[in-house]
C-alpha positions in Angstrom: 16.2 -27.1 15.7 17.4 -23.7 14.5 18.4 -25.2 11.2 14.9 -26.8 10.8 13.2 -23.5 11.5 15.4 -21.7 8.9 14.4 -24.2 6.3 10.7 -23.8 7.1 11.1 -20.0 6.9 12.8 -20.3 3.5 10.1 -22.6 2.0 7.1 -20.6 3.2 8.5 -17.2 2.2 9.6 -18.5 -1.2 6.2 -20.0 -1.9 4.4 -16.8 -0.9 6.7 -14.6 -3.0 6.2 -16.8 -6.1 2.4 -16.4 -6.2 1.1 -13.4 -8.3 -1.9 -11.6 -6.9 -4.8 -11.9 -9.2 -7.2 -8.9 -9.6 -10.0 -9.0 -7.2 -12.9 -6.9 -6.1 -12.0 -6.7 -2.4 -9.0 -7.3 -0.2 -8.8 -7.9 3.5 -5.9 -6.9 5.8 -3.7 -9.5 7.5 -2.2 -9.7 10.9 1.3 -8.3 11.6 3.0 -10.4 14.2 5.9 -9.5 16.5 8.3 -12.3 17.6 10.5 -11.3 20.5 13.4 -13.4 21.8 16.4 -13.0 23.9 15.9 -11.3 27.3 12.2 -11.5 28.3 12.5 -8.5 30.6 13.8 -5.4 28.8 15.8 -5.9 25.7 16.2 -8.7 23.2 15.5 -8.7 19.5 12.3 -8.3 17.6 11.2 -9.7 14.2 8.0 -8.6 12.5 6.3 -10.8 10.0 2.9 -11.0 8.3 3.5 -14.7 7.6 2.0 -17.0 10.3 4.0 -20.0 9.2 7.2 -18.0 10.2 5.6 -17.3 13.6 4.9 -21.0 14.2 8.4 -21.9 13.2 10.0 -19.4 15.6 7.6 -20.4 18.4 9.2 -23.8 18.5 12.5 -22.3 19.6 13.2 -21.7 23.3 12.6 -18.3 24.6 10.4 -16.9 21.9 7.4 -14.7 22.6 4.9 -13.7 19.9 1.7 -11.6 19.5 -0.3 -9.6 17.0 0.6 -5.9 16.8 -2.1 -4.8 14.3 -3.3 -5.3 10.7 -1.5 -4.7 7.4 -1.8 -5.6 3.7 0.4 -8.1 1.9 -0.1 -6.2 -1.4 -0.2 -2.5 -2.4 -3.5 -0.9 -1.8 -4.8 2.7 -2.1 -3.5 4.9 0.6 -0.8 2.4 1.7 2.9 2.5 1.6 5.6 -0.2 1.8 7.2 -1.1 5.1 10.8 -2.0 4.4 12.9 -4.4 6.4 16.7 -4.3 6.8 19.1 -6.7 8.4 22.4 -6.0 10.2 25.4 -6.9 8.0 28.0 -9.2 9.4 29.7 -12.6 9.1 27.3 -14.3 11.5 23.5 -14.1 11.0 21.9 -11.6 13.3 18.3 -11.5 14.4 18.4 -7.7 14.5 16.0 -6.0 12.0 15.2 -2.4 11.2 11.7 -1.3 9.8 10.8 1.9 8.1 8.5 3.4 5.5 11.1 6.0 4.5 13.0 5.1 1.3 15.6 7.7 2.1 16.2 6.1 5.5 16.7 2.8 3.7 19.4 4.3 1.4 21.2 6.0 4.4 21.3 2.8 6.5 22.6 0.7 3.5 25.2 3.2 2.4 26.4 4.6 5.7 25.5 2.3 8.6 26.2 -1.3 7.6 22.6 -2.5 7.1 21.3 -4.7 4.2 18.0 -4.1 2.6 15.8 -7.2 2.6 12.9 -5.6 0.6 9.2 -5.0 1.4 7.8 -6.8 4.4 4.2 -5.6 3.9 2.1 -2.5 3.2 0.9 -0.2 6.0 -1.8 2.5 6.0 -0.5 5.9 4.9 -3.1 8.1 6.6 -3.6 9.4 10.1 -7.3 8.9 10.4 -9.4 6.8 12.9 -9.0 3.1 13.1 -5.2 3.2 13.1 -2.5 3.0 15.8 1.2 3.9 15.8 4.0 1.4 15.6 6.6 2.9 18.0 10.4 2.5 17.3 12.9 2.5 20.2 16.6 1.8 20.1 19.5 1.2 22.5 23.1 0.2 21.8 22.3 -1.2 18.4 19.1 -3.0 19.5 15.9 -2.1 17.8 12.5 -2.5 19.5 9.0 -2.0 18.1 5.7 -1.8 19.9 2.2 -0.4 19.6 1.7 -0.2 23.4 2.3 3.3 24.9 2.8 1.7 28.3 5.5 -0.7 26.9 7.1 2.2 25.1 7.3 4.3 28.2 8.7 1.4 30.3 11.5 0.8 27.8 12.3 4.5 27.8 12.2 5.1 31.6 13.4 1.8 33.0 15.7 0.4 30.3 17.0 3.6 28.9 15.9 3.1 25.3 15.7 6.1 23.0 12.4 7.0 21.4 12.9 7.0 17.6 9.3 8.1 16.9 6.6 6.3 14.8 7.8 3.8 12.3 4.4 3.2 10.7 0.7 3.2 11.3 -1.2 -0.1 11.6 -4.9 -0.8 11.2 -6.8 -1.7 14.4 -9.8 -3.4 12.9 -10.3 -5.9 10.1 -12.5 -5.0 7.2 -12.7 -5.7 3.5 -11.6 -2.9 1.1 -14.0 -2.8 -1.8 -12.6 -1.7 -5.2 -15.8 -0.2 -6.3 -16.0 2.0 -3.3 -12.5 3.2 -3.8 -13.2 4.0 -7.5 -16.4 5.8 -7.0 -16.8 7.0 -3.3 -13.6 6.6 -1.5 -10.8 8.9 -2.5 -9.1 10.5 -5.5 -5.4 10.2 -6.2 -3.4 13.2 -5.1 -0.6 14.8 -7.2 2.7 13.0 -6.6 4.7 14.2 -9.6 4.4 15.6 -13.1 1.3 14.3 -15.0 0.3 14.6 -18.6 -2.5 17.0 -19.4 -5.8 15.5 -18.3 -9.4 16.0 -19.4 -12.8 15.5 -17.8 -14.5 12.2 -18.2 -17.9 11.7 -16.6 -19.0 8.3 -15.4 -22.0 6.8 -13.8 -21.3 4.4 -11.0 -21.3 0.7 -12.0 -20.1 -2.6 -10.7 -17.0 -4.6 -11.6 -14.1 -2.5 -10.3 -11.0 -4.5 -9.4 -7.8 -4.2 -7.4 -4.9 -5.0 -9.8 -1.1 -4.7 -9.9 -1.1 -1.1 -11.1 -4.2 0.3 -9.3 -8.0 0.1 -9.1 -9.4 -0.5 -12.6 -13.0 -0.3 -14.0 -14.1 -1.5 -17.4 -16.8 0.9 -18.5 -19.2 1.2 -21.4 -18.6 4.1 -23.8 -21.5 6.5 -23.9 -23.3 6.5 -27.2 -23.3 10.3 -27.3 -21.7 13.3 -25.5 -22.8 14.0 -22.0 -26.2 15.5 -22.7 -28.5 12.9 -21.3 -28.3 10.6 -18.4 -25.7 7.8 -18.6 -26.6 4.2 -17.9 -24.9 2.4 -15.0 -21.3 1.8 -15.9 -21.2 4.3 -18.8 -18.6 7.1 -19.3 -18.7 10.0 -21.7 -16.8 13.1 -22.6 -18.7 16.3 -21.9 -18.3 17.6 -25.5 -18.5 14.6 -27.8 -19.1 10.9 -27.9 -16.2 8.5 -27.3 -14.5 7.1 -30.4 -14.1 3.4 -31.1 -10.3 3.6 -30.8 -10.3 5.2 -27.3 -9.8 3.0 -24.2 -12.8 1.7 -22.2 -10.8 1.0 -19.0 -10.5 3.5 -16.2 -7.4 3.1 -14.0 -6.8 4.9 -10.7 -3.1 4.2 -9.9 -2.0 3.3 -6.4 -0.4 6.2 -4.6 0.5 7.1 -1.0 -1.2 10.4 -1.3 -5.0 9.8 -1.6 -7.2 12.7 -0.6 -10.5 12.1 1.1 -13.4 13.8 -0.5 -15.1 16.0 2.1 -18.5 15.7 0.4 -20.4 13.4 -1.8 -23.0 15.6 -3.4 -23.9 13.2 -6.2 -22.2 9.8 -5.7 -24.0 8.2 -8.6 -22.0 10.4 -11.1 -18.3 11.1 -10.9 -16.1 13.4 -13.0 -12.6 11.9 -13.4 -9.6 13.8 -14.8 -7.9 11.3 -17.1 -5.3 10.9 -19.8 -4.9 8.2 -22.4 -1.7 6.2 -21.5 -1.5 4.6 -24.9 -1.8 1.1 -23.4 -5.6 0.8 -23.5 -6.3 2.7 -20.3 -7.7 6.1 -19.2 -5.5 6.9 -16.2 -7.1 8.9 -13.4 -5.2 12.0 -12.1 -8.1 13.4 -10.0 -11.8 12.8 -9.2 -14.8 14.4 -7.6 -18.4 13.4 -7.2 -21.0 15.0 -9.5 -21.1 16.2 -13.1 -19.7 19.4 -14.7 -22.2 21.6 -16.6 -22.7 20.4 -20.2 -21.8 23.1 -22.7 -24.7 24.2 -24.8 -22.7 24.6 -28.0 -19.9 22.5 -29.6 -17.3 25.3 -29.4 -14.9 23.3 -27.1 -12.0 21.7 -29.0 -10.4 18.9 -26.9 -7.3 17.0 -27.9 -6.9 13.7 -26.2 -3.8 12.1 -27.8 -1.5 12.8 -24.9 0.6 9.8 -24.0 1.9 9.0 -20.6 5.6 9.7 -19.8 7.8 6.7 -19.6 8.4 6.0 -15.9 10.1 3.1 -14.2 9.0 2.0 -10.8 11.3 1.0 -8.0 12.5 -2.6 -8.2 12.1 -4.0 -4.7 12.5 -7.7 -3.9 10.3 -9.4 -1.3 12.0 -9.9 2.0 14.2 -12.9 2.4 13.6 -15.4 5.3 14.8 -14.5 8.7 17.5 -17.0 9.8 17.6 -17.3 13.6 21.1 -17.1 15.2 22.9 -20.3 15.9 23.1 -21.3 19.6 
């Protein structure tokens, strides 16, 4: 039975990892399940998964207990960060898993404590706002336990002698659809997370058609026929000082980042001023945004250079998690 479950896990995870996520206008969160096995009192091992087929495979084995902890995303979204999973290294497969959003913790566990990185399990919310709950981490004698219940956390600490390791991640409590248009025009603006090329103001009027893609939230706009002196049509963008040239990109890209700042006010949500640079790949990349329009200069004395290219950066190469192989009896 254990062998059959391992095969099912391998097939379902492999099929899921092989499908590329197509751009879409909205994304809904998925359930994060906890599968607990071993001692059904205090102790035992915990496996977290966002793949229901894995849950069903493990439920067929004696002594397993499963439930939903909260909601996560199976792809990168604004204001989310990866939840990494690690396995305990050894000659025999171990059910023990470690979960963290801290890349430095992953490196330390792999280099110094005998764990093996299995990749990204899912993406969890990066903020501390309402509608989220903490995923608590506890440990004892090499066993790792995770829960969102404060009562269960306290029982494991007080009765079973587990050590409180703090909050491993924050999970969403309620399901809702994230709309790409709302993120581009009324949600948040990307915060600074490293050196950026010099950026310039591009004013846009809200339009439809924004999409979540691999690199971020993108919006294909119409180039304003003139500089920003008159009202723009829906979906148009323009420089404050001159019309856009034919060779300039007509795609606005707000990259995914774990540091999105919420805008405290929306004084004019119809118009937005984005700080952008030309990345040389057909996109105006957003480095900041705020609702409203800047004052239009009365003369043409402003000289603006917009031939800045993006620095060459290489993102981390993280493989999707491998299937969990239950221990042999």
